[in-house]
C-alpha positions in Angstrom: 49.7 40.1 23.9 46.1 40.3 25.2 42.6 40.5 23.8 41.8 44.2 24.4 38.1 43.7 23.9 37.6 40.6 26.0 35.2 39.9 28.8 35.4 39.9 32.5 35.9 37.2 35.2 34.1 37.8 38.5 34.7 35.7 41.6 34.4 35.9 45.3 34.5 33.8 48.4 31.8 32.8 50.9 32.5 31.7 54.5 30.6 29.1 56.5 28.3 30.9 59.0 28.0 27.7 61.0 31.7 27.8 62.0 32.1 31.6 62.2 33.2 32.9 65.6 32.9 36.6 64.8 29.3 36.8 63.5 30.4 38.5 60.3 30.3 35.5 57.9 26.6 35.8 56.9 26.8 39.6 56.6 29.9 39.4 54.4 28.3 36.6 52.3 25.2 38.7 51.7 27.3 41.7 50.8 29.3 39.7 48.3 26.2 38.2 46.7 24.6 41.7 46.4 27.5 43.7 45.1 29.7 41.2 43.2 27.2 38.4 42.3 24.4 40.7 41.3 25.2 44.4 40.9 28.6 44.1 39.3 27.6 41.1 37.1 24.6 43.0 35.9 26.7 46.0 35.0 29.1 44.0 32.8 26.3 42.1 31.1 24.3 45.3 30.6 27.1 47.3 28.9 25.8 47.2 25.3 22.1 47.6 26.3 20.9 50.8 24.7 18.2 51.1 27.3 20.6 50.3 30.1 23.0 52.2 32.3 26.0 52.6 30.0 24.3 52.7 26.6 27.7 51.8 25.0 28.3 50.6 21.5 31.2 48.2 20.7 33.0 51.2 19.1 32.9 53.0 22.5 34.6 50.3 24.6 35.6 47.5 22.3 33.8 44.3 21.1 32.9 41.5 23.5 33.2 43.5 26.7 29.8 42.3 27.9 30.9 38.7 28.1 30.8 38.0 31.9 31.4 34.8 33.9 31.3 34.3 37.6 31.8 31.7 40.3 31.6 31.5 44.1 34.3 29.8 46.1 32.8 28.6 49.3 33.8 26.3 52.2 33.1 23.1 50.3 36.5 21.5 49.5 35.5 20.3 46.0 33.3 23.1 44.8 34.7 23.5 41.3 36.1 27.0 41.8 39.7 26.0 41.1 38.7 24.3 37.8 36.6 27.3 36.9 39.6 29.6 37.4 41.9 27.4 35.3 39.5 27.3 32.4 38.7 31.0 32.4 42.3 32.2 32.9 43.4 29.9 30.0 40.7 31.4 27.7 41.3 34.4 25.4 37.6 35.3 25.9 38.6 37.0 29.1 41.2 39.7 29.7 39.7 41.6 32.7 39.1 40.1 36.2 37.7 41.3 39.5 38.5 38.7 42.1 37.2 39.1 45.7 36.5 39.5 48.4 38.7 36.4 48.8 41.0 35.1 51.5 44.6 35.2 50.6 48.3 36.2 51.0 51.0 37.3 48.6 51.2 33.9 46.9 47.8 32.3 47.4 44.1 33.2 47.2 40.7 31.7 47.4 39.1 29.7 50.2 42.5 29.2 51.9 42.1 26.4 54.5 38.4 26.1 53.6 37.4 25.6 50.0 39.5 25.6 46.9 42.5 27.9 46.4 45.1 28.7 43.9 48.6 30.1 43.8 50.3 32.7 41.7 52.3 29.9 40.1 49.0 28.3 39.1 48.0 31.5 37.3 51.2 31.7 35.4 50.8 28.1 34.2 47.1 28.5 33.3 47.5 31.7 31.4 50.3 30.1 29.4 47.7 27.7 28.0 46.2 30.6 26.1 49.6 31.6 24.7 53.2 32.1 25.9 52.7 35.9 26.1 49.1 36.0 27.3 48.5 38.8 29.8 45.4 40.1 31.5 44.5 43.7 30.6 43.1 44.7 34.0 42.8 42.9 37.3 41.5 44.0 40.7 42.6 41.6 43.5 40.5 42.1 46.6 42.2 40.0 49.2 44.7 40.5 52.1 48.3 41.1 51.0 47.5 40.6 47.3 50.6 42.6 46.6 53.5 41.9 49.0 56.8 40.1 49.6 58.0 37.6 52.2 56.5 34.4 50.8 57.1 35.4 47.2 59.9 33.5 45.5 60.9 32.7 42.0 58.6 29.7 42.2 55.7 31.8 43.5 55.9 35.3 41.8 53.8 38.1 43.1 50.3 38.3 41.7 51.0 41.3 39.5 53.7 39.3 37.7 51.5 36.2 37.6 48.7 38.1 35.8 51.2 39.6 33.4 51.1 43.2 34.8 54.4 44.6 33.7 56.0 47.2 36.1 55.0 50.8 35.6 58.6 51.9 34.7 58.7 49.4 31.9 55.3 50.3 30.5 56.0 54.0 30.6 59.2 53.6 28.6 58.4 50.8 26.2 56.3 50.4 23.1 54.1 47.7 24.4 50.5 46.7 25.1 49.4 48.4 28.3 47.7 46.8 31.3 47.2 47.5 35.0 46.2 45.9 38.3 44.9 47.0 41.7 46.4 45.1 44.7 46.5 45.6 48.5 49.6 45.5 50.7 47.8 45.2 54.1 45.0 43.0 55.4 41.5 43.9 54.1 38.9 43.6 56.8 35.1 43.7 56.9 33.2 45.2 59.8 29.5 44.8 60.0 29.1 48.0 62.0 30.3 50.3 59.2 28.1 51.5 56.4 29.8 49.7 53.5 31.7 46.4 52.9 34.8 45.4 50.9 32.4 43.8 48.4 30.6 47.1 47.9 33.9 49.0 47.5 35.1 46.5 44.9 31.9 47.0 43.0 32.2 50.8 43.3 35.7 50.8 41.9 34.8 48.8 38.9 31.7 50.9 38.2 33.7 54.1 38.4 36.3 52.7 35.9 33.7 51.3 33.5 31.3 54.3 33.7 33.4 57.3 34.5 32.1 60.0 37.0 28.6 60.4 35.4 27.1 56.9 35.8 23.7 57.8 34.4 22.1 56.4 31.2 23.9 58.0 28.3 26.2 59.9 30.6 28.9 57.3 31.1 32.5 57.8 30.0 34.8 54.8 29.8 38.0 56.9 29.1 39.0 57.8 32.6 42.5 56.6 33.6 42.6 53.8 36.2 44.9 56.0 38.3 42.5 58.9 38.3 39.6 56.5 39.0 41.4 55.0 42.0 42.1 58.4 43.5 38.5 59.6 43.0 37.3 56.3 44.5 39.5 56.6 47.5 38.0 60.0 48.1 34.7 58.2 48.6 36.1 55.2 50.5 38.9 57.0 52.4 39.0 54.2 55.1 40.7 52.0 52.5 43.9 54.1 52.5 45.1 52.3 55.6 45.1 49.0 53.7 47.7 50.5 51.3 46.2 50.2 47.8 48.9 49.4 45.2 48.4 50.1 41.5 50.9 48.3 39.2 51.2 48.8 35.4 50.1 51.7 33.2 48.4 54.3 35.4 46.6 55.9 32.4 44.8 52.8 31.2 41.1 53.5 30.5 38.3 51.0 30.4 37.8 51.5 26.7 40.1 49.4 24.6 39.5 51.4 21.4 42.6 53.5 22.0 45.0 50.7 22.9 47.1 51.2 19.7 47.6 54.9 20.8 48.5 53.8 24.4 51.3 51.6 23.1 53.1 54.8 22.1 52.0 56.6 25.3 49.6 58.8 23.3 47.0 59.9 25.9 44.9 62.2 23.7 41.7 60.3 24.4 42.3 59.5 28.1 41.0 61.6 31.1 44.2 61.8 33.1 
């Protein structure tokens, strides 16, 4: 089960510029603040504003989609981020999440070795607090090796499994609630010399999925499939192909949850495929 009309969790990591040896920490921190902490947070909070960008009503995208919560994981060991994640992932108010840029690997994410962090096993335990079958509707996990093997075991499942993203083959062939997640097989890297950051890319992907291709007041369309959104997005951010994006779950999931009952039976009438 999941709450199809629930709000969004936003979180990202900030590094300590004082101990940075590359000179990228402050640039990356500023980028994360701008694109995730400000631009993306404003988008989700602005969804039902009839004078805002999307001009959506609850019957366009589902009720409660403009509930947004966010938290920064920094280099302070006891910064409250882990507790924040536990509370939000165990709440039925939130079924969507955009996490990152963060540090991480196939089984752990957060300020690994710096601030707070969590494991895929933690996520399984925390979401179980909301119900034995609680699953996220959509996650975008922007950290290195967020989908991979090697360190993944039965004790530490991959993050797609931890968030309840069922395999594509299962979702395609089963009458079930659909969900999807974006992960990365390789190491994501920021380079101050290029014209965009991982944080900007994460914001752009969510905006494309929420708004569709015509992100102007009154022109947004929340029925574009996440697979089509990803491919259009990679056309703009082609450098990200080398990090091997991996989409798990139902490729034709739209942002709007109003058609979830149809999607259970693989009816895609209202989805831009």
